[in-house]
Residue, then its C-alpha position, 0 to 999 in steps of 0.5 A: m174125889f173128896g171121899e164121903m160127905l160129912t153132914p150133921d145128924i139132923q132131920t132134913d126131910f121137908t115138913p109141912i107146917h100150917d103155922p107161920v111162927a112154927a115155920w119160922e121156928r123150924v127154919n131157925e132150928l135147922y139153921e142153928q144146927a147147920t151153922a153150929y156144925l160148921r163152926d165146930r168142924f172148922k175149929e177141929f180143922a184149924q187145930g189140925k184134925e183130918f177129915p175123911g171127906r168133905v164137910r157140908v150142910g145146906y141152907p134151910m129151905v122153904r117151899m110151897c106147892t100149889e096146883s091152882y091160880a086161886r088166892i084169897d087177898t088180891r089187894l096186896a102186891y106181895g104175899f102170894v105165888a103167881g100160879p101153879g107149881v113149886w115155889e121155893t127159896t133158901i133162908t139165912r139168918p132167921k133171927l135177923f129176919k124173924n118179923y119179916l119171915i113170919e109176915q111172909f109166911s102168914l100171908l102165904l098161908r092166908n092166901h093159899h090155905l096150903p102148908i109151908e114146907v120146911g127142910i134142908s136145901d142142896t145149896p151148901i152154906p159157905v163156912h165163912f157165913a157160918f160165923p155171923d159176927g164176921l170172923y176172919v176165917e182164914g186169919g187163924l189158919s196155918a199155911d197148910r190148913l189154908s191151902r186145904l180149906r176148900d178141900v174140906f169146906d164150901v167157900p162163897d161161890l159167886e155163881l150162887m150170888d147173882d141178881s137174876i131173880v131181882n133183875g127179872t132175867y131168871e129163867a126156871l127150867i121146865d118142871r123146876p121150882m120157881p123162886l119164892s124170894l127175890f134173893t137167895a140165902a147166899r146172896v143175902d149172906f154176901s151182902l150182910f157181910r159187905l154191909k159191916h165192912y162198908t158201913g162199920t155197923s152190924c146189920e142188926h142195927f139197920q132200920n127200915f127207913v133209910l136216908f142217903t146223903n153225900y156230905q158229912f155235914y148231914i151226918d153231923e147234924f143227924v148225930n146232934y139230933a139223935h144225941d139230943l133225943m137220947r138225952r131227953g129220953d122222951s121219944d119213940y126212938t130207943a137207941f142211937v148206933e154209930p160206927g163201931d156199934r157204939i150204942t147210946t140209949g134213951r134211958q139216962s140210967d142205962a150203962g149203954n149211955d157210955p159207948g166208949e171211944p169212937i172208932a179209930r178209922m171211919p169206914q168207907m160209907p159210915a152208917y148211923h141208926l136211930k132205932r125204934p121198935g120193930a126196926s121202924g126207925i131211921t138209918i142214915v148212910n153217908i155214901g160219899v160222892g159218885p154213882s158207884n158208891a150209891k150202887t154199892a150201898t143200895d145193892h147190899i141194904a136191899v137184902l134187908r128189905p127196907h120199906a123206903w129210902v130217900m136221897l138227901g143231898h146237894c145238886a147243881g141247879l141248871r136253871n137261872t131262876q133257881r137260887l142257892g138253897d132251893y129244893v129240888l123234888a125229883h119226879g124223873y131221872v136222866r140216867e147217865d151214871h151207867v153203873l146200872d146199865a147191865d142190870l136195869p137197861t136205860w130204856v126202863p123208866v124210873p117213875a116218881l112214886a106218889e106216896v113218897q112225893v107227897a110225903l116229901e112235899e108236905a114235909v118241905g111245907e111244914v118245915t119251911g112254913l110255906r104252902d101252895y103257891e108260896l112253896k114254889s118259891v123254895m122248891r121245884t119239882g122236875t127231872v134230875a140228871t145223874i152223871d158219872n163225871r164230876n168235872w163234866e163242865l171241863r169238857d165241851y159242856r154244850e153236848p151234855l147241856q143239850r141233852f139236859s135241856q131236851s130232858r127238861a132237867i132242872a138239877l144235876d148230881m152224881e147219886s140220885a138216879t142210881i139210888a132211885a133206879n136201884g129202888f125200882r130194881f129192888r122193889v124198895p120205894y124211893g124218893t129224892l129231895l136235893c138242895v141247890s148248892d151251886k149253879p155252874l152254868h150261871g157263874e155260881i161255882k161251889l167255892p169254899g167261902m160260898a159253900d161254908a155259908f150255904y152248909k150252915k144255913q141249909v143242912g139242918q133244915h134239909l135234914r129235918i125235912g127228910i126226917l119228917a118225910v120218913e115219919k110220914l111214910r111210916s104212918l102210911g103202912l106197908e100196904r100203901l108203901h109196897s104197892r103194885k107199881l114196883r112189882s113185875l109181871a111174874e113176881a116172887a111172893f116175898q116182899 
């Protein structure tokens, strides 16, 4: 139908490689050749050149073939295939994922003593994804060229971007390869482009430890904190990135300290990045209010394979013994957000993770100066209910109140269970520390005067606790953070 297939003149056969760095270099070489070919052909197409067929080139692919269940190191929760067979995955943006990929390749080689095979897959790279800076492909095309774009180039295909692997619903056909990674290359590309749109910053700036918040007050406090670190220039954090990719460095003489004017219009969920070597710094995202935003943000950030994410936000206290400003450390969740029901059934438990819980509790104690029993005067551990109706009180509130009571919920919000559930689903360690900002069942409704006083007092302390908790999680090491608790029965090998 489309004539001959036009492909680049590159070596596509699978090559066995025994060195992780060499394997990454080969993946990167194939990716750069493939995307450069697509960009060059698109430029010609935009200028009016006619092609005798379809322009197509596949994503790089890595695979491992084994006939044994044996592996060397069984302590890690990842880094090995589950058993005999062919295991494979497509790869995109190898420069962005360099450290991650080299680590995954190293573990596979060490655990199985078998080569990694690198070649070109049959999955085509959409022409849009060949432009890593997010070029608006259609924007410069004439009406005629635009109408013929799909006749010549592959475009994003939703059938290649589903979450069946990470959801545990993927079923490999008999004698067909099994997935080596939780995400295909097309799914990763889709999220990387969406991240720029929603957060206003490039994916290269995202760090491996992520804080989510639902109020701008936390962002303002974080911005002040980060700029103070950059002015001092004496911390491990090397740069601060704001929406629009405005970069401030920690070196006073660096020209990067003049990031220019703020962007004219903030994105839907602005992200800020306090960078550290090895992407080990802190990203904070203002997801706003509601479970839909919480799902959207975590759906896309998950492809970057962060080491942990934590929700810092406000909640309604459900117990009369709570006071405004008290902290709630979630050890369980009532999921009435509904946005993940199709991906993670509500009968799936979302447990608390000990490592994250301990880090958050220790951080609260250190920042407040309270210990042991005294800590209970400002923090309670219990169930958090997440609901999708901000004005649930305006219904007959007795019906949801009965469920909250039966669940032993002590706090109510609109994001925490969504973020925790998606952490569970995506194998990203998660935690929640909320601050009681109102008590609607007990006559303390969030009103402007009351809210302003609360924000001034509590936001700074709450943020310091979150930052300290992240630093504690960082010190644990990946082996303890990425534990078996989040892995399913038959897992993909990549973390």
